[in-house]
Structures are given as C-alpha cells and as structure tokens.
GUTORMAR-816100 format. One record per residue (C-alpha): residue in three letters; y, x, z; residue number from 1. Coordinates in nm, 4 decimals. Layout:
! GUTORMAR-816100
<'ala',<Y,X,Z>,NUM>
...
***
This chain:
! GUTORMAR-816100
<'unk',<10.2275,-10.7865,-5.0050>,1>
<'unk',<9.9824,-11.0544,-5.1182>,2>
<'unk',<10.1118,-11.2998,-5.3788>,3>
<'unk',<9.9835,-11.6483,-5.2965>,4>
<'unk',<10.2099,-11.8634,-5.5124>,5>
<'unk',<10.1383,-11.9499,-5.8749>,6>
<'unk',<10.5150,-11.9843,-5.9173>,7>
<'unk',<10.5662,-11.6092,-5.8857>,8>
<'unk',<10.7481,-11.4903,-6.2050>,9>
<'unk',<10.4851,-11.2270,-6.2890>,10>
<'unk',<10.2057,-11.4801,-6.2441>,11>
<'unk',<10.3853,-11.7352,-6.4605>,12>
<'unk',<10.4286,-11.4682,-6.7295>,13>
<'unk',<10.0579,-11.3855,-6.7238>,14>
<'unk',<9.9560,-11.7510,-6.7475>,15>
<'unk',<10.1924,-11.8113,-7.0384>,16>
<'unk',<10.0124,-11.5468,-7.2464>,17>
<'unk',<9.7259,-11.7876,-7.3153>,18>
<'unk',<9.9591,-11.9384,-7.5734>,19>
<'unk',<10.0291,-11.7554,-7.8972>,20>
<'unk',<10.3969,-11.8497,-7.9043>,21>
<'unk',<10.4541,-11.6799,-7.5684>,22>
<'unk',<10.2532,-11.3725,-7.6679>,23>
<'unk',<10.4831,-11.3494,-7.9686>,24>
<'unk',<10.7962,-11.4208,-7.7627>,25>
<'unk',<10.7211,-11.1610,-7.4947>,26>
<'unk',<10.5328,-10.9097,-7.7110>,27>
<'unk',<10.2549,-10.8944,-7.4516>,28>
<'unk',<9.8973,-11.0109,-7.4044>,29>
<'unk',<9.6562,-11.0714,-7.1183>,30>
<'unk',<9.3459,-10.8650,-7.0392>,31>
<'unk',<9.0789,-10.9911,-6.7977>,32>
<'unk',<8.7837,-10.8181,-6.6350>,33>
<'unk',<8.6928,-10.4779,-6.4942>,34>
<'unk',<8.5779,-10.3013,-6.8097>,35>
<'unk',<8.8616,-10.4182,-7.0406>,36>
<'unk',<9.1298,-10.3326,-6.7828>,37>
<'unk',<8.9705,-9.9936,-6.7173>,38>
<'unk',<8.9640,-9.9243,-7.0921>,39>
<'unk',<9.3324,-10.0155,-7.1171>,40>
<'unk',<9.4219,-9.7721,-6.8379>,41>
<'unk',<9.1911,-9.4949,-6.9615>,42>
<'unk',<9.3235,-9.5053,-7.3183>,43>
<'unk',<9.6866,-9.4966,-7.2118>,44>
<'unk',<9.7636,-9.8444,-7.3433>,45>
<'unk',<10.1083,-9.9773,-7.2420>,46>
<'unk',<9.9855,-10.1635,-6.9327>,47>
<'unk',<10.2806,-10.3252,-6.7556>,48>
<'unk',<10.1213,-10.5162,-6.4658>,49>
<'unk',<9.7792,-10.5191,-6.3018>,50>
<'unk',<9.6822,-10.8142,-6.0828>,51>
<'unk',<9.3971,-10.7573,-5.8399>,52>
<'unk',<9.2387,-10.9810,-5.5799>,53>
<'unk',<9.1109,-10.7965,-5.2677>,54>
<'unk',<8.8715,-11.0813,-5.1810>,55>
<'unk',<8.6957,-11.0548,-5.5191>,56>
<'unk',<8.7370,-10.6931,-5.6228>,57>
<'unk',<8.4630,-10.4912,-5.4534>,58>
<'unk',<8.3457,-10.2655,-5.7393>,59>
<'unk',<8.4150,-9.8967,-5.6781>,60>
<'unk',<8.4887,-9.8576,-6.0497>,61>
<'unk',<8.7503,-10.1319,-6.0356>,62>
<'unk',<8.9100,-9.9967,-5.7186>,63>
<'unk',<8.9348,-9.6503,-5.8770>,64>
<'unk',<9.0954,-9.8096,-6.1839>,65>
<'unk',<9.3629,-9.9730,-5.9666>,66>
<'unk',<9.4278,-9.6429,-5.7891>,67>
<'unk',<9.4568,-9.4588,-6.1199>,68>
<'unk',<9.6979,-9.7247,-6.2468>,69>
<'unk',<9.9147,-9.6801,-5.9370>,70>
<'unk',<9.9092,-9.3045,-5.9870>,71>
<'unk',<10.0420,-9.3571,-6.3398>,72>
<'unk',<10.3255,-9.5752,-6.2145>,73>
<'unk',<10.1856,-9.9075,-6.3331>,74>
<'unk',<10.2929,-10.2063,-6.1248>,75>
<'unk',<9.9881,-10.3289,-5.9279>,76>
<'unk',<10.0142,-10.6683,-5.7549>,77>
<'unk',<9.7722,-10.8058,-5.4981>,78>
<'unk',<9.7084,-11.1779,-5.5443>,79>
<'unk',<9.5110,-11.4471,-5.3676>,80>
<'unk',<9.1897,-11.5957,-5.5070>,81>
<'unk',<9.3745,-11.9131,-5.6049>,82>
<'unk',<9.6340,-11.7148,-5.7986>,83>
<'unk',<9.3688,-11.5003,-5.9689>,84>
<'unk',<9.1808,-11.8139,-6.0746>,85>
<'unk',<9.5031,-11.9544,-6.2195>,86>
<'unk',<9.5595,-11.6355,-6.4233>,87>
<'unk',<9.2059,-11.6032,-6.5617>,88>
<'unk',<9.0496,-11.8572,-6.7949>,89>
<'unk',<8.6954,-11.7499,-6.7090>,90>
<'unk',<8.5201,-11.9184,-6.4162>,91>
<'unk',<8.4551,-11.6889,-6.1193>,92>
<'unk',<8.6879,-11.4126,-6.2424>,93>
<'unk',<8.6028,-11.0544,-6.1490>,94>
<'unk',<8.9280,-11.0141,-5.9598>,95>
<'unk',<9.1356,-10.8027,-6.1961>,96>
<'unk',<9.3638,-10.8764,-6.4909>,97>
<'unk',<9.6484,-10.7004,-6.6692>,98>
<'unk',<9.9533,-10.7693,-6.8803>,99>
<'unk',<9.9738,-10.5235,-7.1693>,100>
<'unk',<10.2476,-10.4750,-7.4298>,101>
<'unk',<10.1292,-10.5454,-7.7832>,102>
<'unk',<10.1213,-10.2551,-8.0261>,103>
<'unk',<10.1247,-10.4300,-8.3620>,104>
<'unk',<10.0371,-10.2472,-8.6817>,105>
<'unk',<10.0677,-10.3486,-9.0439>,106>
<'unk',<9.9150,-10.2411,-9.3727>,107>
<'unk',<10.1737,-9.9647,-9.4057>,108>
<'unk',<10.0349,-9.8019,-9.0890>,109>
<'unk',<9.6803,-9.7671,-9.2212>,110>
<'unk',<9.5853,-9.4038,-9.2771>,111>
<'unk',<9.3004,-9.3385,-9.5194>,112>
<'unk',<9.1104,-9.0101,-9.5201>,113>
<'unk',<8.8212,-8.8843,-9.7287>,114>
<'unk',<8.5721,-9.0007,-9.4664>,115>
<'unk',<8.7372,-9.3251,-9.3563>,116>
<'unk',<8.5279,-9.6294,-9.2724>,117>
<'unk',<8.7284,-9.9524,-9.2700>,118>
<'unk',<8.6328,-10.3064,-9.1720>,119>
<'unk',<8.8343,-10.5676,-9.3626>,120>
<'unk',<8.7933,-10.9194,-9.2211>,121>
<'unk',<8.9448,-11.2164,-9.4015>,122>
<'unk',<9.0123,-11.5598,-9.2540>,123>
<'unk',<8.8262,-11.5184,-8.9237>,124>
<'unk',<8.8955,-11.8343,-8.7246>,125>
<'unk',<8.7012,-11.7965,-8.4009>,126>
<'unk',<8.8543,-11.5581,-8.1422>,127>
<'unk',<8.5162,-11.4905,-7.9812>,128>
<'unk',<8.3721,-11.3815,-8.3150>,129>
<'unk',<8.6756,-11.1657,-8.3843>,130>
<'unk',<8.6514,-10.9909,-8.0485>,131>
<'unk',<8.2813,-10.9250,-8.1006>,132>
<'unk',<8.3577,-10.7799,-8.4442>,133>
<'unk',<8.6170,-10.5468,-8.2911>,134>
<'unk',<8.3603,-10.4311,-8.0343>,135>
<'unk',<8.1026,-10.3799,-8.3106>,136>
<'unk',<8.3535,-10.1848,-8.5201>,137>
<'unk',<8.4191,-9.9584,-8.2229>,138>
<'unk',<8.0465,-9.8977,-8.1698>,139>
<'unk',<7.9954,-9.7931,-8.5331>,140>
<'unk',<8.2975,-9.5637,-8.5532>,141>
<'unk',<8.5194,-9.7783,-8.7751>,142>
<'unk',<8.8548,-9.6060,-8.8274>,143>
<'unk',<9.0631,-9.9146,-8.9105>,144>
<'unk',<9.0152,-10.2889,-8.8729>,145>
<'unk',<9.2227,-10.4825,-9.1261>,146>
<'unk',<9.2736,-10.8546,-9.0706>,147>
<'unk',<9.3960,-11.0717,-9.3585>,148>
<'unk',<9.4436,-11.4388,-9.4442>,149>
<'unk',<9.4805,-11.7136,-9.1858>,150>
<'unk',<9.2874,-11.5334,-8.9162>,151>
<'unk',<9.2993,-11.5954,-8.5454>,152>
<'unk',<9.5134,-11.3757,-8.3216>,153>
<'unk',<9.3269,-11.0608,-8.2083>,154>
<'unk',<9.5388,-11.0721,-7.8909>,155>
<'unk',<9.4047,-11.4159,-7.7944>,156>
<'unk',<9.2497,-11.3790,-7.4451>,157>
<'unk',<8.9087,-11.4936,-7.5783>,158>
<'unk',<8.9175,-11.2250,-7.8474>,159>
<'unk',<9.0332,-10.9572,-7.6042>,160>
<'unk',<8.7593,-11.0514,-7.3576>,161>
<'unk',<8.4878,-11.0515,-7.6279>,162>
<'unk',<8.6002,-10.7059,-7.7438>,163>
<'unk',<8.5146,-10.5690,-7.3956>,164>
<'unk',<8.8044,-10.3237,-7.4164>,165>
<'unk',<8.7358,-10.2075,-7.7728>,166>
<'unk',<9.0681,-10.3568,-7.8810>,167>
<'unk',<9.2197,-10.0418,-7.7259>,168>
<'unk',<8.9957,-9.8111,-7.9310>,169>
<'unk',<9.0096,-9.9514,-8.2840>,170>
<'unk',<9.3501,-9.9721,-8.4561>,171>
<'unk',<9.4030,-10.3202,-8.6020>,172>
<'unk',<9.6344,-10.3779,-8.8993>,173>
<'unk',<9.7414,-10.7343,-8.9776>,174>
<'unk',<9.8350,-10.8266,-9.3361>,175>
<'unk',<9.8295,-11.1959,-9.4328>,176>
<'unk',<9.8174,-11.1272,-9.8086>,177>
<'unk',<9.4662,-11.0075,-9.9052>,178>
<'unk',<9.5818,-10.9002,-10.2509>,179>
<'unk',<9.8159,-10.6480,-10.0927>,180>
<'unk',<9.5234,-10.5138,-9.8894>,181>
<'unk',<9.3045,-10.4801,-10.1981>,182>
<'unk',<9.5817,-10.3096,-10.3939>,183>
<'unk',<9.6549,-10.0600,-10.1172>,184>
<'unk',<9.2895,-9.9703,-10.0618>,185>
<'unk',<9.2224,-9.9265,-10.4330>,186>
<'unk',<9.5278,-9.7011,-10.4632>,187>
<'unk',<9.3784,-9.4861,-10.1872>,188>
<'unk',<9.0460,-9.4622,-10.3702>,189>
<'unk',<8.8573,-9.6690,-10.1120>,190>
<'unk',<8.5274,-9.8189,-10.2279>,191>
<'unk',<8.5255,-10.1943,-10.1606>,192>
<'unk',<8.1931,-10.3431,-10.0525>,193>
<'unk',<8.1909,-10.7235,-10.0263>,194>
<'unk',<7.9376,-10.9377,-9.8439>,195>
<'unk',<7.8238,-11.2429,-10.0403>,196>
<'unk',<7.5168,-11.4670,-10.0021>,197>
<'unk',<7.4869,-11.4782,-10.3820>,198>
<'unk',<7.4885,-11.0988,-10.4306>,199>
<'unk',<7.1909,-10.9512,-10.6144>,200>
<'unk',<7.1805,-10.6296,-10.4115>,201>
<'unk',<7.0465,-10.6254,-10.0589>,202>
<'unk',<7.2461,-10.4318,-9.8011>,203>
<'unk',<6.9915,-10.1478,-9.7942>,204>
<'unk',<7.0000,-10.1089,-10.1744>,205>
<'unk',<7.3715,-10.0340,-10.2119>,206>
<'unk',<7.5221,-9.6939,-10.2859>,207>
<'unk',<7.7591,-9.6299,-9.9954>,208>
<'unk',<8.0156,-9.3513,-10.0096>,209>
<'unk',<8.3296,-9.2777,-9.8131>,210>
<'unk',<8.6068,-9.3743,-9.7992>,211>
<'unk',<8.4683,-9.7277,-9.7783>,212>
<'unk',<8.5883,-10.0718,-9.6726>,213>
<'unk',<8.3384,-10.3404,-9.5768>,214>
<'unk',<8.4767,-10.6846,-9.6662>,215>
<'unk',<8.3631,-10.9868,-9.4624>,216>
<'unk',<8.4855,-11.3450,-9.4816>,217>
<'unk',<8.5353,-11.6505,-9.2657>,218>
<'unk',<8.2604,-11.8170,-9.0646>,219>
<'unk',<8.2277,-12.1235,-9.2848>,220>
<'unk',<8.3302,-12.0196,-9.6328>,221>
<'unk',<8.2824,-11.6448,-9.6467>,222>
<'unk',<8.4946,-11.4382,-9.8823>,223>
<'unk',<8.6815,-11.6226,-10.1593>,224>
<'unk',<8.5600,-11.5456,-10.5103>,225>
<'unk',<8.8920,-11.3836,-10.6010>,226>
<'unk',<8.8274,-11.1136,-10.3406>,227>
<'unk',<8.4580,-11.0733,-10.4183>,228>
<'unk',<8.5521,-11.0089,-10.7819>,229>
<'unk',<8.7612,-10.7082,-10.6735>,230>
<'unk',<8.4714,-10.5373,-10.4948>,231>
<'unk',<8.2957,-10.2291,-10.6286>,232>
<'unk',<7.9689,-10.3431,-10.4671>,233>
<'unk',<7.8439,-10.6867,-10.3605>,234>
<'unk',<7.5704,-10.7059,-10.1006>,235>
<'unk',<7.3759,-10.9562,-9.8941>,236>
<'unk',<7.1478,-10.9417,-9.5912>,237>
<'unk',<6.7843,-11.0332,-9.6589>,238>
<'unk',<6.6695,-11.3436,-9.4684>,239>
<'unk',<6.3160,-11.4796,-9.4747>,240>
<'unk',<6.3346,-11.7644,-9.2217>,241>
<'unk',<6.4631,-12.1192,-9.2605>,242>
<'unk',<6.8193,-12.0291,-9.1602>,243>
<'unk',<7.0274,-11.9468,-9.4665>,244>
<'unk',<7.3291,-11.7937,-9.2928>,245>
<'unk',<7.4281,-11.5758,-8.9977>,246>
<'unk',<7.7156,-11.5728,-8.7533>,247>
<'unk',<7.9882,-11.3528,-8.9064>,248>
<'unk',<7.9885,-11.1115,-8.6104>,249>
<'unk',<7.6096,-11.0713,-8.6313>,250>
<'unk',<7.6238,-11.0179,-9.0086>,251>
<'unk',<7.8987,-10.7600,-8.9643>,252>
<'unk',<7.6923,-10.5683,-8.7105>,253>
<'unk',<7.3831,-10.5621,-8.9328>,254>
<'unk',<7.5796,-10.4443,-9.2353>,255>
<'unk',<7.7769,-10.1776,-9.0479>,256>
<'unk',<7.4526,-10.0470,-8.9032>,257>
<'unk',<7.3051,-10.0104,-9.2520>,258>
<'unk',<7.6183,-9.8379,-9.3833>,259>
<'unk',<7.6263,-9.5896,-9.0944>,260>
<'unk',<7.2508,-9.5306,-9.1160>,261>
<'unk',<7.2650,-9.4585,-9.4896>,262>
<'unk',<7.5613,-9.2218,-9.4530>,263>
<'unk',<7.4165,-9.0247,-9.1599>,264>
<'unk',<7.2272,-8.7009,-9.2283>,265>
<'unk',<6.8604,-8.7380,-9.1267>,266>
<'unk',<6.8970,-8.4843,-8.8450>,267>
<'unk',<7.2226,-8.6291,-8.7081>,268>
<'unk',<7.2967,-8.9152,-8.4695>,269>
<'unk',<7.6588,-8.9300,-8.5880>,270>
<'unk',<7.7922,-9.0701,-8.9131>,271>
<'unk',<8.0464,-8.8052,-8.9933>,272>
<'unk',<8.1347,-8.6110,-8.6808>,273>
<'unk',<7.9248,-8.4380,-8.4193>,274>
<'unk',<8.1793,-8.5256,-8.1514>,275>
<'unk',<8.2947,-8.8796,-8.0588>,276>
<'unk',<8.5873,-9.0235,-8.2515>,277>
<'unk',<8.9228,-8.9412,-8.0953>,278>
<'unk',<9.0930,-9.2303,-7.9239>,279>
<'unk',<9.3847,-9.3824,-8.1170>,280>
<'unk',<9.7308,-9.2897,-8.0031>,281>
***
C-alpha cells in the first residue's frame, strides 16, 4: 500500500524528528539517503521504519537495502513523492529515509585500551561540522568520539546526513562537563593532545603515543584555556597563506591524519591493526 497522506502517524513521527525535543521525547532520530540508511541496516542499528518512494528509488543498492530490511523484519513503508519530500529536508531526496532508535552513551561507557585513539570535541555548534567530524573519525579508525560542553546534537538530521552513515560506526559518548572527561581520561592514562593556534609545536613535531585523545574546540573560540592547560601536548597546524584559521572539521581531519601517519609502521597501511576495526555493537 502506498502512503500518500502527510497525516499518516508514521510520517508525522518522522517529520517531528527534525526537532530536538521530539527526538528526546521519542528516543529516535531520522536518517536520510541511500548510503546512511544502508549503513544503518548493515551495522544492525535499531532501525524501526524505512520509508521508500518507488518513483524516486531506482538504485539497485537501495532496492537491495530495502529487501534486506524486510528480511530482517523492519517495517518498510512505500510513500508518494510528496510524502517523501515532506519527510526529507534535502531538496530532491534520494527516495529513502529511516527512523532509528537512539543508542545514547555516556562517559561511563567509554572503554579505553592500550591502543585507543579518542577524538574529544568540545562546544561544537554546527551540526554539519559535527557530522563531518564523525565521518572523519570513522575514516581514521577513532575508537571513541567524546562530545562535551554545549555542543550540538549528533542526532540532528544535518549531522547524521553529513556523517554519511559513520554515526553507526563510531561510538559517541556525551558528557556536558569537560572536567569530568579530562579526569576520566587521565585516570586511564590517556595522553591528551590539544589543538591551539598559539601552540609552539606544529602537528608533525609532536610525540604521539597511544592511548591518545585529540582535543578540538568550537568553531569560533577553540578550546578554552582551562582545557588546554590540562593537555600533555599542545599542537597547531602550520599555515602560510593569509587565512589564519581553518574550519574545525578540516583541522580535525588534518590532525588525525598526522597522528595516524606518525603511529603507523612504515610498511603498514593500518595504524594499529592489519584488519579493519570491528563494528561497534
């Protein structure tokens, strides 16, 4: 049966998830696009509903994803183009979206091993930047993403879309109090490396060793001095042009690349394992 009314209860639920208060109320979030939905299904995320539009969804990959979701017992609803456009914020949506139950983790859930690489982001305000940072963390094998301060919601649809499905691969722990984060990581023997434009060391001059947490701050203000003072190393990215700052997601990618490069054996293409990192449960 094709759903053609935007008043359908499942459709109204999906549309409500653009607002943080309803994501919190229902404990769910919205995922849009072929690759993010496929990643949700493939990783065994708690997908509750998949909406798909036959008039828009022609990709064989997407059609196989819907079939796999049905096989797993996930509710799959066919909707009209008008309904799909009402669900998705993006213009010309790809024709597939999903409602997924949130799996929220806190600082107490973070597991630190001898070879852990952690990204600690403080006060990130832009959901697009946050999603790109999650995707970057996934690409560089980050084990945990810790979010502190007054940061945007990682389950915001813009953040989820920018992560391109990586939100299902990198465990994210939310802890508003950064001092609690610092205390916990220091107790675990994690080396704290802070990014700061006033640091003397360049990112390729630092002595990186695991377990390690890279600390990055908000788009406008960076890390507060009280957090920088707790770091074992302070680093900056060399810049020779007229611009004196970088987008926080770009800066994170450059710094993670340098950390992974410096920790990788010369003959290896992997930072610490020859096989890909296991997907989080």
